[in-house]
DONUVEX-620765 format. One record per residue: x, y, z of N, C-alpha, C in turn; residue in three letters. Coordinates in Angstrom, 2 decimals, padded with zeros to 5 digits. Example, Ala and Ser with C-alpha at 12.3 -4.5 7.8 and 13.67 -1.06 7.14 Angstrom:
BEGIN
     nxx     nyy     nzz    caxx    cayy    cazz     cxx     cyy     czz type
  013.19 -005.69  007.80  012.30 -004.50  007.80  013.20 -003.30  007.80  ALA
  012.85 -002.25  007.08  013.67 -001.06  007.14  012.90  000.03  007.87  SER
//
This chain:
BEGIN
     nxx     nyy     nzz    caxx    cayy    cazz     cxx     cyy     czz type
  010.10 -006.18  013.76  008.67 -005.93  013.75  008.38 -004.77  012.79  MET
  007.30 -004.87  012.01  006.95 -003.78  011.10  006.72 -002.48  011.84  PRO
  006.94 -001.39  011.14  006.77 -000.07  011.75  005.99  000.85  010.82  ARG
  005.64  001.98  011.37  004.83  002.98  010.67  005.70  003.97  009.92  ILE
  005.24  004.32  008.73  005.75  005.47  007.97  004.56  006.39  007.80  TRP
  004.65  007.58  008.37  003.51  008.49  008.38  003.67  009.60  007.34  LYS
  002.60  009.85  006.61  002.55  010.87  005.57  001.34  011.76  005.81  PHE
  001.25  012.87  005.08  000.14  013.79  005.23 -000.95  013.59  004.20  GLY
 -001.75  014.62  004.02 -002.84  014.61  003.05 -002.31  014.74  001.63  ASP
 -003.11  014.23  000.70 -002.91  014.43 -000.74 -001.55  013.99 -001.23  SER
 -001.06  012.85 -000.76  000.16  012.27 -001.31 -000.21  011.75 -002.69  VAL
  000.47  012.28 -003.72  000.09  011.90 -005.08  001.05  010.87 -005.65  ASN
  000.71  010.35 -006.82  001.53  009.29 -007.40  002.93  009.78 -007.76  THR
  003.09  011.08 -008.05  004.44  011.61 -008.28  005.22  011.73 -006.98  ASP
  004.54  011.88 -005.85  005.22  011.83 -004.57  005.69  010.40 -004.28  ASP
  004.84  009.44 -004.60  005.16  008.04 -004.35  006.32  007.60 -005.24  ILE
  006.23  007.86 -006.53  007.33  007.57 -007.45  007.33  008.63 -008.54  LEU
  008.27  009.58 -008.45  008.32  010.64 -009.47  008.46  010.05 -010.88  PRO
  007.76  010.68 -011.82  007.73  010.19 -013.19  009.08  009.99 -013.82  GLY
  010.06  010.80 -013.47  011.38  010.66 -014.08  012.09  009.38 -013.65  LYS
  011.54  008.70 -012.62  012.11  007.44 -012.16  011.24  006.24 -012.53  PHE
  010.34  006.43 -013.48  009.49  005.33 -013.95  010.37  004.17 -014.41  ALA
  009.83  002.95 -014.38  010.65  001.79 -014.76  011.32  001.92 -016.12  PRO
  010.63  002.50 -017.09  011.21  002.62 -018.42  012.27  003.72 -018.49  PHE
  012.38  004.55 -017.44  013.40  005.59 -017.37  014.58  005.14 -016.49  MET
  014.28  004.68 -015.29  015.34  004.32 -014.33  015.78  002.87 -014.48  ALA
  014.87  002.02 -014.96  015.17  000.59 -015.09  014.26 -000.23 -014.21  GLY
  013.80 -001.35 -014.76  012.89 -002.25 -014.03  013.49 -002.77 -012.73  GLU
  014.79 -002.87 -012.67  015.43 -003.46 -011.50  015.70 -002.46 -010.38  ASP
  015.58 -001.15 -010.65  015.93 -000.17 -009.62  014.88  000.91 -009.36  VAL
  013.82  000.97 -010.15  012.88  002.09 -010.01  012.32  002.22 -008.60  PHE
  012.13  001.12 -007.89  011.57  001.17 -006.54  012.49  001.90 -005.57  GLN
  013.77  002.00 -005.88  014.71  002.68 -004.97  014.49  004.19 -004.95  THR
  013.59  004.68 -005.79  013.28  006.10 -005.83  011.92  006.43 -005.21  PHE
  011.31  005.46 -004.53  010.02  005.71 -003.89  010.14  006.85 -002.88  ALA
  009.22  007.79 -002.97  009.17  008.97 -002.09  010.48  009.78 -002.13  PHE
  011.14  009.75 -003.26  012.46  010.36 -003.43  012.54  011.80 -002.95  HIS
  011.51  012.59 -003.22  011.56  014.00 -002.87  010.95  014.32 -001.51  TYR
  009.98  013.53 -001.05  009.34  013.89  000.22  009.84  013.07  001.41  ILE
  010.38  011.88  001.16  010.98  011.05  002.22  012.18  010.34  001.61  ARG
  013.28  011.05  001.35  014.40  010.45  000.62  015.00  009.21  001.28  PRO
  014.81  009.06  002.57  015.34  007.89  003.28  014.47  006.65  003.13  GLU
  013.26  006.82  002.63  012.26  005.75  002.64  012.75  004.46  001.98  PHE
  013.13  004.52  000.72  013.45  003.30 -000.03  014.60  002.51  000.59  ALA
  015.55  003.20  001.17  016.69  002.52  001.78  016.36  001.94  003.15  ALA
  015.35  002.49  003.83  015.09  002.08  005.21  013.81  001.27  005.41  GLN
  012.89  001.30  004.45  011.65  000.55  004.61  011.95 -000.94  004.70  VAL
  011.21 -001.62  005.55  011.38 -003.05  005.75  010.11 -003.78  005.28  GLN
  010.24 -005.04  004.85  009.05 -005.79  004.46  008.01 -005.79  005.58  PRO
  006.77 -005.50  005.22  005.68 -005.49  006.18  005.40 -004.14  006.79  GLY
  006.28 -003.16  006.60  006.03 -001.82  007.15  004.70 -001.29  006.62  ASP
  004.03 -000.47  007.43  002.70  000.04  007.12  002.79  001.55  006.91  VAL
  002.19  002.02  005.82  002.14  003.44  005.54  000.83  004.01  006.06  LEU
  000.92  005.14  006.76 -000.25  005.84  007.25 -000.32  007.15  006.47  ILE
 -001.41  007.35  005.79 -001.58  008.57  005.01 -002.76  009.38  005.48  GLY
 -002.80  010.60  004.97 -003.94  011.45  005.20 -004.97  011.27  004.11  GLY
 -005.83  012.26  003.97 -006.92  012.18  002.98 -006.38  012.17  001.55  ARG
 -007.13  011.48  000.68 -006.90  011.49 -000.76 -005.54  010.91 -001.14  ASN
 -005.17  009.81 -000.53 -003.91  009.14 -000.82 -003.92  008.66 -002.28  TRP
 -002.85  008.92 -003.00 -002.67  008.38 -004.34 -003.31  009.17 -005.46  GLY
 -003.65  010.43 -005.22 -004.27  011.20 -006.30 -003.26  011.47 -007.40  LEU
 -003.74  011.87 -008.55 -002.85  012.37 -009.58 -002.86  011.65 -010.89  GLY
 -002.77  010.35 -010.88 -002.75  009.64 -012.15 -003.06  008.17 -011.92  SER
 -003.22  007.48 -013.01 -003.49  006.04 -012.92 -002.22  005.23 -013.15  SER
 -001.06  005.86 -013.14  000.19  005.14 -013.38  000.37  004.05 -012.35  ARG
  000.50  002.84 -012.84  000.60  001.70 -011.95  001.99  001.54 -011.35  GLU
  002.99  002.21 -011.90  004.34  002.00 -011.36  004.53  002.60 -009.97  TYR
  003.70  003.54 -009.55  003.81  004.04 -008.17  003.50  002.91 -007.18  ALA
  002.36  002.24 -007.27  002.14  001.12 -006.35  003.07 -000.06 -006.64  PRO
  003.53 -000.22 -007.88  004.49 -001.30 -008.17  005.77 -001.12 -007.36  GLN
  006.21  000.13 -007.21  007.40  000.39 -006.41  007.17 -000.04 -004.97  ALA
  005.99  000.25 -004.42  005.66 -000.15 -003.05  005.59 -001.66 -002.92  LEU
  005.07 -002.31 -003.94  005.00 -003.77 -003.95  006.41 -004.37 -003.93  LYS
  007.27 -003.83 -004.77  008.64 -004.35 -004.82  009.38 -004.13 -003.50  LYS
  009.01 -003.08 -002.78  009.61 -002.81 -001.47  008.92 -003.59 -000.35  LEU
  007.88 -004.35 -000.69  007.15 -005.23  000.22  006.44 -004.50  001.35  GLN
  005.87 -003.34  001.01  005.05 -002.62  001.97  003.90 -003.52  002.40  VAL
  003.61 -003.57  003.70  002.60 -004.48  004.23  001.18 -003.99  004.11  GLY
  000.99 -002.69  003.90 -000.34 -002.14  003.77 -000.31 -000.63  003.88  GLY
 -001.41 -000.02  003.50 -001.57  001.43  003.58 -002.91  001.70  004.25  ILE
 -002.89  002.62  005.21 -004.11  003.01  005.90 -004.25  004.52  005.73  VAL
 -005.38  004.95  005.19 -005.65  006.38  004.99 -007.15  006.60  005.06  ALA
 -007.57  007.82  005.43 -009.01  008.09  005.51 -009.72  007.99  004.16  PRO
 -008.99  008.28  003.08 -009.58  008.15  001.75 -008.47  007.98  000.72  SER
 -008.83  007.33 -000.39 -007.90  007.04 -001.46 -008.46  007.56 -002.78  PHE
 -007.57  007.98 -003.67 -007.99  008.23 -005.05 -008.40  006.87 -005.62  ALA
 -009.56  006.80 -006.24 -010.15  005.52 -006.64 -009.27  004.69 -007.58  ARG
 -008.67  005.30 -008.59 -007.86  004.51 -009.53 -006.63  003.96 -008.82  ILE
 -006.01  004.77 -008.01 -004.84  004.31 -007.26 -005.22  003.18 -006.30  HIS
 -006.35  003.33 -005.63 -006.84  002.29 -004.72 -006.98  000.96 -005.45  TYR
 -007.56  001.01 -006.64 -007.73 -000.21 -007.41 -006.38 -000.78 -007.84  ARG
 -005.44  000.10 -008.21 -004.11 -000.39 -008.57 -003.43 -001.07 -007.39  ASN
 -003.59 -000.51 -006.18 -003.03 -001.15 -004.99 -003.60 -002.56 -004.83  LEU
 -004.91 -002.67 -004.93 -005.55 -003.97 -004.74 -005.20 -004.94 -005.86  LEU
 -005.13 -004.43 -007.10 -004.73 -005.29 -008.21 -003.38 -005.93 -007.96  ASN
 -002.48 -005.18 -007.33 -001.12 -005.66 -007.08 -000.98 -006.39 -005.74  LEU
 -002.04 -006.41 -004.94 -002.00 -007.15 -003.68 -001.46 -006.35 -002.51  GLY
 -001.55 -005.03 -002.58 -001.16 -004.19 -001.44 -002.43 -003.85 -000.67  ILE
 -002.58 -004.36  000.54 -003.79 -004.07  001.31 -003.94 -002.57  001.58  PRO
 -005.12 -002.06  001.34 -005.42 -000.64  001.55 -006.69 -000.54  002.40  ALA
 -006.56  000.13  003.53 -007.67  000.25  004.47 -008.08  001.71  004.59  PHE
 -009.36  001.98  004.47 -009.87  003.34  004.66 -010.20  003.54  006.13  GLU
 -009.31  004.28  006.80 -009.46  004.55  008.23 -008.47  005.65  008.58  TYR
 -008.82  006.51  009.51 -007.94  007.62  009.88 -007.13  007.26  011.13  ASP
 -005.83  007.03  010.93 -004.92  006.76  012.04 -003.93  007.89  012.24  LEU
 -004.13  009.01  011.55 -003.13  010.08  011.58 -002.91  010.66  012.97  THR
 -003.91  010.67  013.83 -003.75  011.21  015.17 -003.34  010.19  016.21  GLY
 -003.22  008.93  015.81 -002.96  007.87  016.77 -001.53  007.34  016.72  LEU
 -000.98  007.20  015.53  000.33  006.59  015.36  001.34  007.58  014.79  LEU
  002.61  007.31  015.07  003.68  008.18  014.61  004.73  007.37  013.86  GLU
  005.57  008.08  013.11  006.69  007.44  012.42  007.45  006.54  013.38  ASP
  007.75  005.36  012.92  008.58  004.44  013.69  007.85  003.59  014.70  GLY
  006.58  003.89  014.99  005.83  003.04  015.91  005.80  001.62  015.37  ASP
  006.04  000.66  016.24  005.99 -000.74  015.83  004.54 -001.22  015.85  GLU
  004.19 -001.98  014.83  002.82 -002.46  014.68  002.82 -003.87  014.10  VAL
  001.70 -004.52  014.22  001.45 -005.73  013.43  000.08 -005.55  012.80  SER
 -000.04 -005.98  011.58 -001.28 -005.83  010.84 -001.74 -007.20  010.37  LEU
 -002.87 -007.63  010.89 -003.49 -008.87  010.43 -004.45 -008.49  009.31  ASP
 -004.03 -008.69  008.09 -004.79 -008.22  006.94 -006.17 -008.86  006.85  VAL
 -006.30 -010.18  006.95 -007.64 -010.77  006.79 -008.68 -010.26  007.78  PRO
 -008.26 -009.97  009.00 -009.23 -009.48  010.00 -009.26 -007.96  010.10  THR
 -008.22 -007.31  009.60 -008.14 -005.86  009.69 -007.73 -005.37  011.07  GLY
 -007.11 -006.21  011.87 -006.69 -005.80  013.22 -005.25 -005.30  013.17  VAL
 -005.06 -004.05  013.59 -003.74 -003.46  013.70 -003.41 -003.33  015.19  LEU
 -002.29 -003.91  015.57 -001.87 -003.90  016.96 -000.65 -003.01  017.11  THR
 -000.65 -002.18  018.13  000.47 -001.29  018.42  000.68 -001.28  019.93  TYR
  001.70 -000.58  020.40  002.05 -000.60  021.83  000.89 -000.17  022.72  ALA
  000.02  000.72  022.23 -001.08  001.21  023.05 -002.37  000.42  022.96  GLY
 -002.40 -000.61  022.14 -003.62 -001.41  022.01 -003.84 -001.91  020.60  GLY
 -005.10 -002.00  020.24 -005.46 -002.48  018.91 -006.48 -001.54  018.28  THR
 -006.50 -001.58  016.97 -007.49 -000.84  016.19 -008.13 -001.83  015.23  VAL
 -009.45 -001.83  015.19 -010.17 -002.66  014.23 -010.40 -001.84  012.97  GLN
 -009.62 -002.12  011.94 -009.83 -001.49  010.64 -010.96 -002.23  009.93  LEU
 -011.60 -001.60  008.95 -012.62 -002.33  008.19 -011.96 -003.52  007.49  PRO
 -012.33 -004.75  007.82 -011.68 -005.90  007.20 -011.99 -005.97  005.70  PRO
 -011.06 -006.51  004.94 -011.33 -006.64  003.50 -012.52 -007.56  003.26  PRO
 -013.30 -007.27  002.22 -014.39 -008.18  001.88 -013.84 -009.53  001.42  PRO
 -014.70 -010.53  001.43 -014.29 -011.90  001.13 -013.57 -012.01 -000.21  GLU
 -014.08 -011.35 -001.27 -013.43 -011.47 -002.57 -011.99 -010.96 -002.52  PHE
 -011.75 -009.93 -001.74 -010.41 -009.38 -001.64 -009.51 -010.27 -000.80  LEU
 -010.05 -010.87  000.25 -009.26 -011.83  001.04 -008.82 -012.99  000.16  ARG
 -009.72 -013.45 -000.73 -009.36 -014.51 -001.68 -008.20 -014.07 -002.56  GLU
 -008.28 -012.87 -003.08 -007.24 -012.35 -003.97 -005.92 -012.19 -003.23  ALA
 -005.96 -011.61 -002.03 -004.73 -011.38 -001.28 -004.08 -012.69 -000.87  LEU
 -004.88 -013.73 -000.66 -004.32 -015.05 -000.34 -003.48 -015.59 -001.50  ALA
 -003.81 -015.18 -002.71 -003.04 -015.58 -003.90 -001.93 -014.59 -004.21  GLU
 -001.89 -013.47 -003.51 -000.87 -012.47 -003.73 -001.39 -011.18 -004.33  GLY
 -002.43 -011.26 -005.14 -003.03 -010.08 -005.77 -004.25 -010.50 -006.57  SER
 -005.00 -009.51 -007.01 -006.14 -009.82 -007.90 -005.63 -010.41 -009.20  ILE
 -004.53 -009.87 -009.71 -003.97 -010.39 -010.96 -003.49 -011.82 -010.81  LEU
 -002.82 -012.14 -009.71 -002.36 -013.51 -009.48 -003.55 -014.47 -009.35  ALA
 -004.60 -014.02 -008.68 -005.80 -014.84 -008.56 -006.38 -015.14 -009.94  PHE
 -006.47 -014.12 -010.77 -007.03 -014.30 -012.11 -006.18 -015.26 -012.93  PHE
 -004.88 -015.11 -012.87 -003.99 -016.00 -013.63 -004.14 -017.46 -013.18  LYS
 -004.31 -017.67 -011.89 -004.41 -019.03 -011.36 -005.78 -019.66 -011.61  LYS
 -006.86 -018.85 -011.47 -008.22 -019.40 -011.50 -008.99 -019.08 -012.78  HIS
 -008.48 -018.18 -013.61 -009.17 -017.82 -014.85 -010.45 -017.04 -014.63  GLY
 -010.58 -016.45 -013.48 -011.75 -015.64 -013.14 -011.33 -014.65 -012.06  ARG
 -012.18 -013.67 -011.82 -011.90 -012.73 -010.76 -012.42 -013.27 -009.44  PHE
 -011.79 -012.89 -008.33 -012.30 -013.33 -007.04 -013.74 -012.88 -006.84  PRO
 -014.53 -013.74 -006.25 -015.94 -013.43 -006.01 -016.85 -013.93 -007.12  GLY
 -016.28 -014.22 -008.30 -017.09 -014.76 -009.39 -017.25 -016.27 -009.21  GLU
 -018.34 -016.82 -009.68 -018.53 -018.28 -009.55 -017.43 -019.05 -010.29  PRO
 -017.06 -020.15 -009.70 -016.00 -021.00 -010.30 -016.53 -021.71 -011.54  ALA
//
């Protein structure tokens, strides 16, 4: 069952994937193994597909480098929930098909808590009950059904939400 990885406020893109481990430095096949290298060195080796990251305010600040969320995508993170996101990083997450929910769960869940996240409805279930996260808008549900906004565009020749 997926579990929680809890982080604090202002996790920046260098925290997520330090620049010295960018794909063009470390290699396209291994860069994701350095995710959270300095702040959670165990993360890349222990994260499981579908695990959910809980962050504090201003998740993803720092730069527009897409390889930080690419590392999370390659590790098959199931979603990120934080009270607020840096806008460019938020868009990069969605472009790559990583669900990102703006909601504060920092006082409710802890590292290792088992959860299930129903992305289309935004329902997160844990041992103590359920939380209704703001569900993704229809255009984003369309994109996530294809894997990402980019995958949707490649398949349909348009962005989700635009007329066919």
